[in-house]
C-alpha positions as CSV (number, residue, x, y, z in Angstrom):
1,M,-0.1,0.1,0.2
2,M,1.2,3.5,-0.7
3,L,0.1,6.9,1.2
4,L,0.2,9.6,-1.6
5,N,2.0,12.7,-0.1
6,T,-0.5,15.2,-1.6
7,P,-3.7,15.6,0.4
8,V,-7.1,15.5,-1.5
9,A,-9.3,18.3,-1.1
10,A,-12.7,17.8,0.5
11,G,-13.7,21.2,-0.3
12,F,-12.4,23.3,-3.6
13,P,-10.2,21.7,-5.6
14,S,-6.4,22.3,-5.5
15,P,-3.9,22.3,-8.4
16,A,-2.9,18.9,-9.0
17,R,0.6,18.1,-8.0
18,D,3.0,14.9,-8.2
19,E,4.7,14.8,-5.3
20,G,5.1,11.3,-5.2
21,S,4.1,8.4,-2.5
22,R,5.7,6.4,0.4
23,P,4.8,3.1,1.9
24,L,1.9,2.8,4.2
25,D,1.7,0.7,7.1
26,L,-1.8,0.5,8.5
27,Q,-1.0,-1.3,11.6
28,A,1.5,1.7,12.5
29,L,-1.2,4.3,11.5
30,L,-3.9,2.3,13.5
31,V,-2.2,0.6,16.4
32,E,-0.5,2.7,18.9
33,H,-0.2,-0.1,21.6
34,P,-0.4,-3.5,19.6
35,E,-0.1,-5.6,23.0
36,S,-3.8,-3.8,24.0
37,T,-5.3,-3.3,20.9
38,F,-8.4,-5.4,19.6
39,F,-10.9,-5.1,16.6
40,W,-14.2,-5.3,17.1
41,R,-17.2,-5.4,14.7
42,V,-20.2,-3.0,15.4
43,E,-23.8,-4.5,15.4
44,G,-26.7,-1.8,15.4
45,V,-27.3,1.9,14.7
46,S,-27.1,3.5,18.3
47,M,-23.7,5.3,17.3
48,E,-24.7,6.6,13.9
49,G,-24.6,10.2,15.0
50,M,-21.0,10.1,16.2
51,G,-19.8,8.4,12.9
52,I,-20.1,4.9,13.7
53,H,-22.2,2.4,11.8
54,H,-23.7,-0.9,11.6
55,G,-20.8,-3.1,10.5
56,D,-17.8,-0.9,11.1
57,L,-14.7,-2.2,12.4
58,L,-13.6,-0.4,15.6
59,V,-10.1,-0.3,16.7
60,V,-10.0,-0.4,20.6
61,D,-7.1,0.2,22.7
62,R,-7.8,-1.5,26.3
63,S,-4.5,0.5,27.7
64,L,-5.9,4.1,27.6
65,P,-8.0,5.7,30.2
66,P,-11.4,6.8,29.3
67,V,-11.7,10.5,29.6
68,S,-15.1,12.2,29.4
69,G,-16.3,12.2,25.5
70,S,-14.2,9.1,24.6
71,V,-16.2,6.7,22.7
72,V,-15.7,3.4,24.6
73,V,-16.3,-0.1,24.5
74,A,-18.1,-0.7,28.1
75,I,-19.4,-3.7,29.8
76,L,-22.7,-2.8,31.2
77,D,-24.9,-5.0,33.3
78,G,-23.2,-8.0,31.8
79,G,-23.4,-7.1,28.0
80,F,-20.8,-5.3,25.5
81,V,-21.6,-1.8,24.1
82,V,-20.1,1.1,22.5
83,K,-21.0,4.3,23.8
84,Q,-19.8,7.7,24.5
85,F,-18.5,8.1,28.1
86,V,-19.7,11.1,29.8
87,R,-18.4,12.1,33.4
88,R,-20.0,15.0,35.3
89,P,-19.4,16.0,38.9
90,G,-21.3,13.1,40.5
91,E,-22.6,11.2,37.8
92,V,-21.3,8.9,34.9
93,I,-23.5,8.6,31.7
94,L,-23.3,6.5,28.6
95,R,-24.6,8.4,25.7
96,S,-25.8,6.9,22.1
97,G,-25.2,9.0,18.9
98,H,-29.0,8.4,17.7
99,P,-31.9,10.5,18.8
100,D,-34.1,7.4,19.3
101,H,-31.7,5.9,22.0
102,A,-31.8,7.4,25.6
103,E,-28.7,8.3,27.5
104,I,-27.9,5.7,30.2
105,A,-27.4,7.0,33.7
106,I,-25.0,4.7,35.8
107,D,-26.3,4.4,39.5
108,A,-25.6,2.1,42.0
109,E,-28.0,-0.4,40.4
110,R,-25.9,-0.4,37.3
111,E,-22.7,-2.6,36.6
112,L,-20.2,-1.1,34.6
113,S,-16.8,-1.7,33.6
114,I,-15.0,0.2,30.9
115,W,-13.6,-2.2,28.4
116,G,-11.3,0.0,25.9
117,V,-11.3,3.1,24.4
118,V,-12.0,3.3,20.6
119,R,-9.5,4.8,18.6
120,W,-10.7,4.6,15.1
121,S,-13.9,3.4,13.2
122,L,-13.6,2.1,9.9
123,H,-16.4,1.7,7.4
124,R,-17.1,0.8,3.8
125,L,-18.6,3.6,1.7
126,N,-21.7,2.6,-0.3
127,N,-20.3,3.4,-3.8
128,P,-22.0,1.8,-6.6
129,T,-18.9,-0.3,-7.3
130,S,-18.6,-1.4,-3.4
131,R,-19.5,-4.9,-2.8
């Protein structure tokens, strides 16, 4: 694989330049801590508003501590979920990225363990040539 040195404009086009390329190592790009990094496939639509779609491949790092605003894989009441971790004074909330899914307030009745922090979400575009 090769990484082109010239960025591609997502706004107005820039003059084309041929600045060459260099080898691209996806593991080096996506994985900071190999011994604690795992890949998970997403099932469901609750995180679409945060750019995470059904079928996406998540890159999850277990060595990173969650901070408020992080997207995490958590064990909630014995099941795995992907949500945004929100810490406010005196409360912790797991937030979905879909308006039909309510926030989950973590209280004494809930069992929560943060499994890892999501670093990347990879998904295929729905182009006519995609399979």
